[in-house]
C-alpha positions as CSV (number, residue, x, y, z in Angstrom):
1,M,-9.5,17.0,7.8
2,L,-12.0,14.4,6.9
3,S,-11.8,11.3,8.8
4,I,-11.3,8.1,7.1
5,G,-14.6,7.0,8.5
6,N,-16.5,9.9,6.6
7,F,-14.3,9.7,3.6
8,I,-15.5,6.1,3.2
9,N,-18.9,7.0,3.3
10,E,-18.6,9.4,0.8
11,L,-17.0,6.7,-1.6
12,K,-20.0,4.7,-1.1
13,K,-22.3,7.7,-2.1
14,V,-20.6,8.0,-5.3
15,E,-19.9,4.5,-5.8
16,A,-23.7,3.8,-5.9
17,N,-24.0,5.6,-8.9
18,S,-23.6,2.8,-11.8
19,S,-22.8,5.5,-14.4
20,I,-19.5,6.6,-12.7
21,L,-18.7,2.5,-12.9
22,L,-19.2,2.9,-16.3
23,T,-16.8,5.6,-16.7
24,K,-13.9,4.2,-19.3
25,Y,-11.1,6.0,-21.2
26,R,-10.4,3.6,-23.7
27,T,-10.3,-0.1,-22.5
28,I,-9.5,1.4,-18.5
29,S,-12.6,1.8,-16.4
30,L,-11.5,4.5,-14.3
31,W,-13.3,4.1,-11.0
32,P,-10.4,2.4,-8.9
33,Y,-8.1,5.1,-10.3
34,L,-10.6,7.8,-9.1
35,K,-10.8,6.5,-5.8
36,L,-6.9,6.7,-5.8
37,R,-7.1,10.3,-6.8
38,F,-9.3,11.3,-3.3
39,Y,-7.3,8.8,-1.4
40,S,-4.2,10.8,-2.4
41,D,-5.9,13.8,-2.2
42,L,-7.7,13.2,1.4
43,S,-5.6,15.3,3.6
44,E,-7.0,18.2,1.3
45,L,-10.8,17.4,0.9
46,G,-13.2,20.2,1.9
47,T,-10.2,22.9,1.2
48,A,-9.6,23.0,-2.4
49,T,-6.5,24.7,-2.5
50,K,-5.0,22.7,-6.1
51,D,-4.9,23.9,-9.1
52,T,-8.1,21.5,-10.9
53,S,-8.3,23.2,-14.2
54,L,-8.4,21.1,-17.3
55,P,-6.7,21.8,-20.6
56,Q,-8.8,24.3,-22.4
57,T,-9.9,22.8,-25.8
58,R,-9.5,25.5,-28.9
59,S,-12.0,25.6,-31.5
60,R,-11.0,24.1,-34.5
61,S,-12.0,21.6,-37.1
62,K,-13.1,18.3,-35.3
63,L,-11.8,16.2,-38.0
64,R,-8.6,18.1,-38.3
65,L,-7.6,17.6,-34.5
66,F,-8.9,14.2,-34.6
67,F,-6.4,13.0,-37.2
68,K,-3.6,15.4,-35.8
69,L,-4.4,13.5,-32.4
70,K,-4.3,10.3,-34.0
71,L,-0.9,10.5,-35.5
72,D,0.6,12.4,-32.2
73,T,-0.6,9.0,-30.4
74,Y,0.8,7.0,-33.1
75,K,4.3,8.5,-32.9
76,K,4.1,8.3,-29.0
77,K,3.3,4.6,-28.9
78,K,5.9,4.0,-31.2
79,K,8.5,5.2,-29.0
80,I,7.1,3.4,-26.0
81,N,7.0,0.2,-28.1
82,S,10.7,0.8,-28.4
83,L,11.1,1.3,-24.8
84,A,9.1,-2.1,-23.8
85,K,11.6,-4.2,-26.0
86,Q,14.5,-2.7,-24.6
87,L,13.4,-3.8,-21.4
88,S,12.6,-6.6,-22.3
89,Q,16.1,-7.5,-23.4
90,E,17.2,-6.1,-20.1
91,L,15.1,-8.4,-18.1
92,G,15.8,-11.4,-19.9
93,I,13.0,-13.3,-18.5
94,I,13.0,-16.9,-19.2
95,D,10.7,-19.0,-16.6
96,G,8.0,-16.1,-16.7
97,V,7.9,-14.7,-13.3
98,L,8.4,-10.8,-12.8
99,F,8.6,-9.1,-9.5
100,F,7.3,-5.7,-9.2
101,S,7.4,-3.4,-6.6
102,L,7.9,0.1,-5.5
103,A,11.4,1.0,-4.7
104,S,10.0,2.7,-1.5
105,H,8.6,-0.8,-0.3
106,C,12.1,-2.2,-0.3
107,E,15.5,-2.0,2.0
108,A,18.8,-1.1,0.5
109,K,21.7,-2.4,2.5
110,K,25.0,-1.9,1.0
111,D,25.2,-3.8,-2.1
112,S,21.8,-5.4,-1.9
113,I,17.9,-4.6,-2.4
114,T,14.9,-6.8,-0.8
115,N,11.3,-6.4,-0.6
116,K,10.5,-8.2,2.6
117,F,7.7,-9.5,1.3
118,L,8.2,-10.5,-2.4
119,T,12.1,-11.7,-2.0
120,P,11.1,-14.7,0.4
121,I,8.5,-15.9,-2.4
122,A,11.2,-15.1,-5.0
123,N,13.6,-17.4,-3.3
124,S,11.3,-19.9,-2.5
125,M,10.0,-20.6,-6.4
126,N,11.1,-23.0,-8.3
127,I,13.0,-20.5,-10.9
128,K,15.8,-22.0,-12.9
129,E,17.0,-18.3,-13.4
130,I,17.8,-15.4,-10.6
131,P,14.3,-13.8,-10.0
132,R,13.9,-10.7,-11.9
133,F,12.6,-7.7,-9.6
134,L,11.3,-4.4,-11.8
135,L,11.5,-1.8,-9.2
136,W,9.6,1.7,-9.7
137,N,12.2,4.4,-8.1
138,Q,9.8,7.2,-7.9
139,A,11.5,9.3,-5.4
140,N,15.5,7.9,-5.6
141,Y,15.0,5.5,-2.6
142,I,17.5,2.9,-3.7
143,L,20.8,4.0,-5.6
144,S,22.8,0.8,-4.9
145,P,22.6,-2.4,-7.3
146,Q,21.0,-6.0,-6.5
147,A,23.7,-8.2,-5.5
148,T,21.5,-11.2,-4.5
149,V,18.7,-10.7,-7.0
150,S,18.3,-9.2,-10.5
151,C,16.7,-6.1,-10.0
152,T,15.9,-3.3,-12.9
153,L,15.3,0.4,-11.7
154,F,12.3,1.2,-13.8
155,N,12.4,4.8,-13.4
156,K,14.6,5.4,-16.6
157,Y,11.5,3.8,-18.5
158,L,9.0,5.4,-16.4
159,D,10.3,9.1,-16.8
160,E,10.7,8.6,-20.3
161,V,7.0,7.2,-20.8
162,A,5.6,10.0,-18.3
163,S,7.8,12.6,-20.8
164,V,5.9,11.2,-23.9
165,A,2.6,11.7,-21.9
166,S,3.5,15.3,-20.9
167,T,4.1,16.0,-24.5
168,Q,0.8,14.5,-26.2
169,L,-1.4,16.5,-27.7
170,D,-4.8,17.9,-25.4
171,D,-7.4,14.9,-25.7
172,P,-10.9,16.1,-26.0
173,Q,-12.3,12.6,-25.5
174,L,-10.6,12.5,-22.1
175,I,-11.2,16.1,-21.3
176,G,-15.1,15.3,-22.0
177,L,-15.0,12.1,-20.0
178,I,-13.4,13.9,-16.9
179,D,-15.9,16.7,-17.1
180,K,-18.7,14.0,-17.1
181,A,-17.0,12.3,-13.9
182,E,-16.9,15.2,-12.2
183,R,-20.5,15.9,-12.5
184,L,-21.5,12.4,-11.4
185,I,-19.4,13.0,-8.3
186,A,-20.8,16.1,-7.5
187,E,-24.5,14.6,-7.8
188,K,-23.7,12.1,-4.8
189,S,-21.3,14.0,-2.7
190,A,-21.1,17.4,-1.7
191,I,-17.5,16.7,-0.2
192,L,-15.6,14.9,-2.6
193,R,-14.0,17.1,-5.3
194,L,-12.0,15.8,-8.0
195,N,-8.7,17.3,-8.8
196,T,-9.2,17.5,-12.5
197,G,-5.9,18.6,-13.8
198,E,-4.2,16.1,-11.7
199,A,-6.6,13.7,-13.3
200,Y,-6.1,14.5,-16.4
201,K,-2.3,14.1,-16.5
202,D,-2.5,10.8,-14.3
203,I,-5.0,9.1,-16.5
204,R,-3.0,9.9,-19.6
205,T,0.3,8.6,-17.8
206,L,-1.9,5.4,-16.7
207,Y,-3.3,4.7,-20.1
208,L,0.2,4.7,-22.0
209,L,2.1,3.5,-18.7
210,S,-0.5,0.4,-19.8
211,F,0.1,0.4,-23.2
212,F,4.0,0.0,-22.5
213,F,3.4,-3.0,-20.3
214,N,1.1,-4.4,-22.7
215,K,3.9,-4.2,-25.2
216,L,6.4,-6.0,-22.5
217,F,4.5,-8.7,-22.3
218,C,4.0,-9.2,-26.0
219,Y,8.2,-9.2,-26.3
220,S,8.8,-11.2,-23.2
221,K,7.9,-14.7,-21.6
222,I,6.1,-13.6,-18.6
223,K,3.2,-15.4,-17.2
224,K,3.2,-14.3,-13.4
225,V,3.5,-10.8,-11.9
226,F,4.1,-10.5,-8.4
227,L,3.5,-7.1,-6.7
228,C,2.5,-5.2,-3.4
229,C,0.6,-2.4,-3.0
230,Y,-1.4,-2.1,-5.9
231,Y,-3.0,1.1,-5.8
232,N,-0.5,3.3,-7.5
233,I,-0.4,4.3,-11.4
234,P,2.5,2.1,-12.2
235,S,0.5,-1.1,-10.2
236,F,-2.6,-0.2,-11.7
237,A,-1.0,-0.2,-15.4
238,I,0.5,-3.5,-14.9
239,C,-2.4,-5.2,-13.5
240,H,-4.5,-4.0,-16.7
241,A,-1.9,-5.0,-18.9
242,A,-1.5,-8.4,-17.2
243,N,-5.3,-9.1,-17.0
244,T,-5.7,-8.1,-20.8
245,H,-3.2,-10.5,-21.6
246,G,-4.7,-13.2,-19.2
247,I,-1.6,-13.0,-17.2
248,S,-1.8,-13.7,-13.2
249,S,-1.2,-10.5,-11.1
250,I,-0.7,-11.7,-7.3
251,E,-1.0,-8.8,-4.8
252,V,1.0,-9.9,-1.8
253,Q,-0.6,-8.4,1.4
254,H,2.2,-5.5,2.8
255,G,0.1,-4.1,5.8
256,Q,-3.3,-4.4,8.1
257,Q,-6.2,-4.3,5.6
258,G,-8.9,-3.2,7.8
259,D,-12.2,-2.2,7.3
260,L,-11.9,1.4,6.5
261,H,-9.4,0.9,3.9
262,P,-10.7,1.9,0.3
263,F,-8.7,-0.8,-1.9
264,Y,-9.2,-3.7,0.2
265,S,-12.7,-3.3,1.7
266,N,-15.4,-1.2,0.7
267,W,-16.1,-2.0,-2.6
268,T,-19.8,-1.8,-2.3
269,N,-21.2,-1.7,-6.1
270,Y,-18.3,-4.0,-7.5
271,P,-19.1,-4.9,-11.5
272,R,-19.7,-8.3,-12.5
273,K,-16.6,-8.6,-14.9
274,S,-14.3,-7.1,-11.9
275,Y,-11.9,-4.0,-13.0
276,T,-8.8,-4.8,-14.9
277,L,-6.9,-2.3,-12.7
278,L,-7.1,-4.7,-9.9
279,P,-4.8,-7.9,-9.9
280,S,-6.1,-11.0,-10.3
281,T,-5.2,-12.7,-7.1
282,F,-4.7,-11.5,-3.5
283,W,-1.8,-13.5,-1.4
284,V,-3.5,-12.8,2.2
285,W,-1.8,-13.3,5.5
286,G,-4.8,-15.1,7.1
287,T,-8.7,-16.2,7.6
288,L,-9.9,-12.7,8.7
289,S,-7.9,-10.7,5.9
290,A,-9.5,-13.8,3.3
291,K,-13.0,-13.1,4.7
292,R,-12.8,-9.0,4.2
293,I,-11.6,-9.3,0.8
294,M,-14.1,-12.5,0.1
295,K,-17.2,-9.7,0.8
296,W,-16.6,-8.2,-2.2
297,A,-14.1,-10.3,-4.4
298,K,-16.0,-13.7,-4.3
299,E,-15.6,-15.6,-8.0
300,K,-14.1,-12.6,-9.3
301,H,-10.7,-12.6,-7.9
302,K,-8.8,-15.8,-6.4
303,I,-7.8,-15.4,-2.8
304,V,-4.8,-17.4,-1.4
305,I,-4.0,-17.7,2.2
306,G,-0.1,-17.9,2.2
307,G,1.0,-16.0,5.7
308,N,3.1,-13.2,6.3
309,P,6.2,-13.9,4.2
310,S,8.4,-11.6,5.8
311,L,7.6,-13.6,9.3
312,L,8.5,-17.1,7.4
313,D,9.7,-19.4,9.6
314,K,10.0,-17.1,12.4
315,S,7.1,-19.0,14.4
316,F,6.6,-17.3,18.3
317,E,3.5,-19.7,18.9
318,K,5.0,-20.4,22.5
319,Y,4.6,-16.8,23.6
320,L,1.4,-16.1,22.5
321,L,0.2,-16.2,26.1
322,S,-1.0,-13.2,28.8
323,L,1.8,-11.1,29.7
324,P,4.0,-12.9,32.3
325,Q,3.0,-11.5,35.7
326,Q,5.3,-8.7,36.3
327,K,5.6,-5.5,36.4
328,V,6.0,-3.4,32.8
329,K,8.9,-1.8,32.9
330,K,9.6,-1.3,29.2
331,I,7.2,-0.2,26.4
332,L,8.0,0.3,22.5
333,I,6.1,3.1,20.7
334,S,5.7,2.7,16.8
335,S,5.1,6.0,15.1
336,Q,3.2,5.7,11.8
337,I,3.5,8.5,8.8
338,K,1.6,12.1,9.7
339,V,-0.1,10.5,12.7
340,P,0.9,12.8,15.5
341,L,0.8,11.0,18.8
342,P,-1.9,12.1,21.3
343,E,-1.2,14.7,24.4
344,F,-2.1,12.2,27.1
345,L,0.6,10.1,25.8
346,Y,3.2,12.7,26.6
347,E,1.9,13.4,29.9
348,A,2.0,9.6,30.9
349,I,5.5,9.3,29.7
350,S,6.4,12.5,31.7
351,E,4.8,10.9,35.0
352,R,5.9,7.4,34.8
353,L,9.7,7.7,35.3
354,D,10.0,4.0,36.3
355,I,9.3,2.9,32.7
356,T,11.3,3.0,29.7
357,W,9.7,4.4,26.9
358,T,11.0,3.8,23.3
359,F,10.0,5.5,20.2
360,R,10.4,3.7,17.0
361,L,10.3,5.8,13.8
362,H,8.3,4.4,10.9
363,P,10.6,3.4,7.9
364,K,8.9,5.8,5.3
365,E,8.8,8.7,7.6
366,E,10.5,11.2,5.8
367,V,11.9,13.3,9.2
368,D,15.2,14.3,10.8
369,F,16.1,11.5,13.1
370,N,18.1,14.7,14.8
371,D,14.8,17.1,14.7
372,V,12.4,14.2,16.0
373,R,15.0,14.1,19.0
374,E,14.9,17.8,19.6
375,M,11.0,17.9,19.4
376,L,11.0,15.2,22.5
377,I,13.5,16.9,24.4
378,T,11.2,20.2,24.2
379,R,8.2,18.1,25.3
380,L,9.6,15.4,27.6
381,G,12.8,16.8,29.1
382,L,16.3,15.0,28.6
383,E,16.3,11.4,28.0
384,R,15.7,10.3,31.4
385,N,13.2,7.8,31.1
386,W,12.9,7.7,27.2
387,T,14.8,7.1,23.9
388,I,14.4,6.8,20.3
389,E,15.8,4.4,17.6
390,L,15.6,4.3,13.8
391,S,13.6,1.5,12.1
392,S,17.1,0.8,10.4
393,S,19.3,0.5,13.6
394,S,17.7,-2.8,14.3
395,N,15.2,-5.7,13.0
396,Y,11.6,-4.8,14.3
397,L,11.2,-8.0,15.8
398,D,14.5,-7.9,17.6
399,S,13.7,-4.7,19.1
400,V,9.9,-5.4,20.1
401,C,10.9,-8.7,22.0
402,N,13.0,-6.4,24.3
403,H,9.9,-4.7,25.6
404,D,7.1,-5.5,27.7
405,L,4.1,-3.4,25.8
406,H,3.7,-2.1,22.5
407,I,1.8,1.1,21.9
408,T,0.7,2.4,18.5
409,G,-2.0,4.2,16.9
410,W,-3.5,1.3,14.2
411,S,-0.2,0.1,12.9
412,T,0.3,-3.4,11.2
413,T,3.2,-3.6,13.9
414,A,0.9,-4.5,16.4
415,Y,0.3,-8.0,14.8
416,E,3.6,-8.5,14.2
417,A,4.5,-7.7,18.1
418,L,1.6,-10.3,18.7
419,N,3.4,-13.0,16.9
420,A,6.6,-12.0,19.1
421,G,4.5,-12.4,22.6
422,V,4.0,-8.9,22.9
423,H,0.8,-7.3,23.4
424,S,-0.3,-3.9,21.9
425,I,-2.2,-0.8,23.3
426,I,-4.0,1.0,20.4
427,I,-4.5,4.6,20.9
428,H,-6.3,6.4,17.9
429,K,-10.0,6.0,17.1
430,T,-9.1,4.6,13.9
431,G,-7.6,1.8,15.4
432,L,-10.2,1.4,17.8
433,V,-12.6,0.6,14.5
434,T,-9.9,-1.2,12.2
435,M,-8.7,-3.4,15.0
436,Q,-12.2,-3.6,16.8
437,D,-12.5,-7.6,17.0
438,Y,-8.9,-8.0,18.9
439,I,-9.9,-5.0,21.2
440,K,-13.1,-7.0,22.0
441,E,-11.1,-10.2,22.8
442,K,-8.7,-8.2,24.6
443,V,-5.8,-9.2,22.8
444,F,-5.2,-5.5,22.3
445,G,-6.0,-2.8,24.8
446,Y,-7.6,0.5,24.0
447,A,-7.0,3.9,25.5
448,D,-7.5,7.5,24.6
449,N,-6.7,9.3,27.9
450,K,-4.1,8.9,30.5
451,S,-6.2,7.2,33.4
452,D,-6.8,4.1,30.9
453,L,-3.7,3.7,29.8
454,F,-2.1,3.2,33.1
455,D,-4.9,1.1,34.1
456,I,-3.7,-1.5,31.2
457,I,0.1,-1.1,31.9
458,D,-0.5,-1.3,35.8
459,N,-2.9,-4.3,35.3
460,P,-2.1,-6.1,32.3
461,S,-4.6,-8.6,31.3
462,F,-4.7,-10.0,27.8
463,N,-5.7,-13.0,25.9
464,K,-4.5,-15.3,23.2
465,P,-6.3,-14.3,19.9
466,S,-9.3,-16.7,18.6
467,E,-7.8,-16.5,15.1
468,P,-4.2,-15.6,14.7
469,Y,-4.3,-12.4,12.0
470,M,-1.1,-13.8,10.1
471,K,0.4,-17.2,9.6
472,S,4.0,-17.4,8.9
473,D,4.4,-21.2,9.0
474,R,6.2,-22.6,6.1
475,E,3.5,-25.3,5.2
476,T,1.3,-22.5,4.6
477,F,3.4,-20.6,2.7
478,Q,4.5,-23.3,0.4
479,K,0.8,-24.1,0.0
480,A,0.4,-20.8,-1.5
481,I,3.1,-21.3,-3.6
482,E,1.9,-24.6,-5.0
483,E,-1.7,-23.0,-5.4
484,I,-0.4,-20.0,-7.5
485,A,1.9,-22.1,-9.6
486,T,-0.7,-24.5,-11.0
């Protein structure tokens, strides 16, 4: 698998070619989508196993094909227009604020659904009506209705729009455009290979979804759209429509956005007029994140420091000191999706029976709890000095506060743990890059072998950060709300 650092370098090579930045389908500049396509296929780069074929254009009268495609597109748009009108009536927005999220970024608890970053904002805004949430339930994560916040599951509309896109006639213009993009990419990178078949389907869906949201904004009184994690096709589509209409789209930071992230950093040849697929405003957790985005987004996007809404009013500043001078007895290990733990960590756990090690599974990790437990028993033996917990079994901050140290590859949980006064040991080379500032300041420790790990555990010496990564105070939060409202 290509490392994330090498992947970013390959993206930079391609982005240096201004011709790729000018590649458009209708009104949509495609480079942000192409980055997403490569990012989605990262694990398979260099091992092209997928079908990458484009539809084959048949030799027929170009004029006849043009009118046939135009008529087909008209019928599709008429159907989508009707769907947008239905959704507008269902949402019934009065005060002009819409919250949009992937359902996988929400939590379902009995009869309620919340997004830990968007819900606090919705509850704090001066909205006369119940805030309206629109969820894309792409994998049936959420089945229960929302009790406290009006919620519309978007999948029934998405499915219909996707269905419309899949039956659309082959578009020679788009086929030619993807062919051209593939050639431009190959000129700069011998590694990045565009999955042209998937790109063709995605771009058609992106275009029709953008049309869908465009019509939704025409029929509704929406003036602002809040979302988190903008780099997916529905979010690209809603940002494009919002930017077209002059509607504010506010991306709320949902995790660590380090120097190796392709969508919050590493826009090295950014166009003067910006990309319409990106949000107009970035709500960030603190100054460090703001500076990172300012490097490329200055004067093109608005940047607002609002803190981490999920930690609002949960201030732990009094704990942000070096670890107490006591022996480390309990360590929390936060897993990450598709990131295996290193062998030296298993060896350390087997040796240090004087420490209780707790494995906490990632909330989006699609694994069976019992399967993970059996794997750990095979590796470590019966649960003498280790245990495992689901993310749903307890609040993360409550869990981390019951431990003396925290271990992770490069998860955002390291910053959340710090807010609760618990320092972290980073154990992955990606973390060494993305969290290098805090590692250099000795706010976090770093270990890539058992000896260094034991040294940090047995001789804990951490510093308070010179600048907090995330804020969580009410004043910062409210100031951001007011700034966005104007």
